N, C-alpha and C positions, 0 to 999 in steps of 0.2 A: 469552409474547411471541414473535412470529415473528422468526426470525433475519434473514431478508432478505425483503422483500415480494415477492410474485409479480411485480408490475409492475417492480420493480427488477431482478429476474432477467431478465425479458424485455428490458428496456432494454439490459443488458449483452450479451445474446444478439445483439441487433440491432447493437450497436457492435462486436462481436468482429471481423467481417470488415473493418472499416475502421480498427480501433484502431491498427495499426502505421503507417497512413498519416495519422493525425491526431495524437494525443498522441505516438505513436512518432517523429514528425518534429520535435517541439518540442525544440530543443537543450537548453534548461534542464532538461527532464525527464531527458535523458541525463546532464547534469551532476549531477543529484540521484542517479541510479542509481550513477554513478561514485563519488560521495562516500560513499554507503552502503557500497559494496564496500571503499573505502579505509579508512573508519572502523571497519569490522568487524574489521580485523586478521586476515583469513582466512589460514589456513595449509593446507598440503598435507594431504589426507585428513580435513579437518574435515567434520563432519556438519552440514548446513545445512537449515533449514526456511524456505521462502519462502511467506509467507501472502498470499493474494490474488495469485498469480503471473501472472494474466492470460495473455498470449501469450508469456511467458517472457523478457521483456527483462532483468529483474534476474538471474534464474538463469543466463542465458547469460553475463552479465558476470562473475558469480562464477567460472564455469568458465573463462572467458578469462583470469582472474587466476591461478588455480592449479587443480591437480587436487583436486577435492573430491567429496563425495557430497551430492546435493540431493533433498529431499522437497519437492514443490511442490503446494500445494493452492489451489483456486479453486472458487467456487460455480457458475461458468458453464461448462457443457459445451462450448459453442461456443468460448470462449476456450481451453479445454484441448485441443480438437480441433486448433486452429491450432498450439498449442505442441507437441503430440505430433508433428505433421507436421515441425516444425523438428527435434525430437529425432531422429526417424528419418532425416531428410535428413543430419544431421550425425553420425550413428552414435553417439549419446549415450545409448542406452537403458540402458547399464550404469551411467551416471553420475546419471541423473535418474529419479525415480519420481514420477508425477503421480497425484493423486486428486481427485475432485470432492467438495469438502467446504468448508463455510464455516468462518470463524474460530470461530464459536460452537459448531459441531459437533465440532471437532477434539478428540481424546482420545488424546494420545501418552503414552508411558511417562515416568516421572521420569528426569531426568539423561540424556536422549536426544540433545540437540543441543548442538554447540559454538557455533553461531550461529543466531539466529532473526531474520529480517528481513522487513520489510513496507514497501512504498512505495505511498502514496496509496490504501490499501485499508482500514485499520482505522477510518477515519472513517465507513465504511458500517455499522459496528456501533453499534446504539443503546445497549445496556447494556455498557459497555466493561470495567469492573473485573473481572468473572469471566473474560473473555478474557485480560486481562493476567496474572491469577493463573495460568491454564493455561500461559501462556508461561513465567512464572517457574518453575513446577514442572517443566516439561519440559526446562529448560536444565541442562547439566552445570555443576559447580562451576567458576567462572572463565569461564563462557560469556558471550556478548555478545548483547544484544538491540538491534537498530538499526532505527529507524523513520523513514522519510521521509514527512512529513505536511504538511498545510496548516495554517498558523498563523492560523486564522480561527474565531472564536467565533460559532456560529449558535444558541446556546442562548437561551431566552427565549420570550415570546409571539409567535406568528406575526403578530399585528396591531400589534406595537410598531414605530412609525416609526423610532425610534432604532436598533433592532436591524436594520431593513432598510437604513438608511443605512450602518451599520457593515459589513454584508455587501457592499453594492454598492461601497463604497470599495475593498475588496479585489478584487472580481470585475472591476472596470474594467481594472485592470492585467493580469489574467489573460486577459481577452478580447482586449485589444490584442496581447498576445504571441502568442496562438493565431492571430490573423489574420496577423501578421507572419511567423511561422515555419511555419504549417501551411495558410495560405490560407483560403478560404471554407469548405471542408469541416470543417477543425478548428474554425473559429469557430462554425459552426452547431452542432456537437456540444457544444462548451463552453458555448455560450449556452443550449442545452437543459439541460445539466447545472447551470448557474447557477440556473435556476428550481427544480431539485430541492433545491439547497442552501437557497434562500430558504424553501421550504415544508417543509423537513426530510422530504422524500420519499425515503427510502433514503439520505440524506446527513445525517450528524450530526456536523459538525465542532466541535472544541473548540480552545481556545488551548493553547499549550505549558505555561503554568503549570498548567493543568488536567491535561495529560498527565503532568507531573512529579509532581503530587499522587497521581494514580492509581498510578503506578509505585512511589512511595514507600510507599503504603498496602499493597501486596502483598509488599513486602520488598526491592525494589531499593535498594542502598545508594549506588551511585556513578552519578550522573546528569550527563550533559554535553549541552549544546545547541550544535550547530555550524550557523550560518546559511548558507544559499545565497541569493544575490540573488533576492529575491521569493518564494522557498520556503525551507523550513528543514529541518534534520535533527535528530532527537532520538536520542541514543545512550544506552542504559542498559546498564551492565556491572557 
């Protein structure tokens, strides 16, 4: 099974140059990132893995919070190019290491990270449990896994009208918010993304009950869900 379809990679390549000016301008997305940092309980000198780092919005918030070391991975070379420009501009080359790698491809040593975090990225993974198992294995004892994700279940037959209604009910609020906070450019990109959710084209969202089951299955013992208005945060520690 392919990790990320070629079309999906190209879509993110195209989005990279406008990402910070679309989703990056949505206030609620920044509230989600802030909540992830806060719930992580990050401490000075912690080793952090940012999965699906994009243009670095979450990683930079971690470093703004405290002095830590970050490994950031993403499958999009263009997203990473933009992030690396930020790293060089801010003189953070000793703090952040970037690598072009998908969540499915990652292969880190056991007990390597104090914190593993991912925001609106892991729903792009079709087969999620093996990835969650890799995350569990690469965390230090007492480490924290924090995921900011979409609480939207897109499983089921593509031609099921009830499934479509369920997805559209969620997307309507997201599209309205994108228009309000990011204008037409953000709306256009989110509208395009909405179709990918509906057709499961590189977007494979599941609900939080399903996320919780996945994490329990691989060995996580303490699971906490902290909601953010319209979005949600899952914390596994």
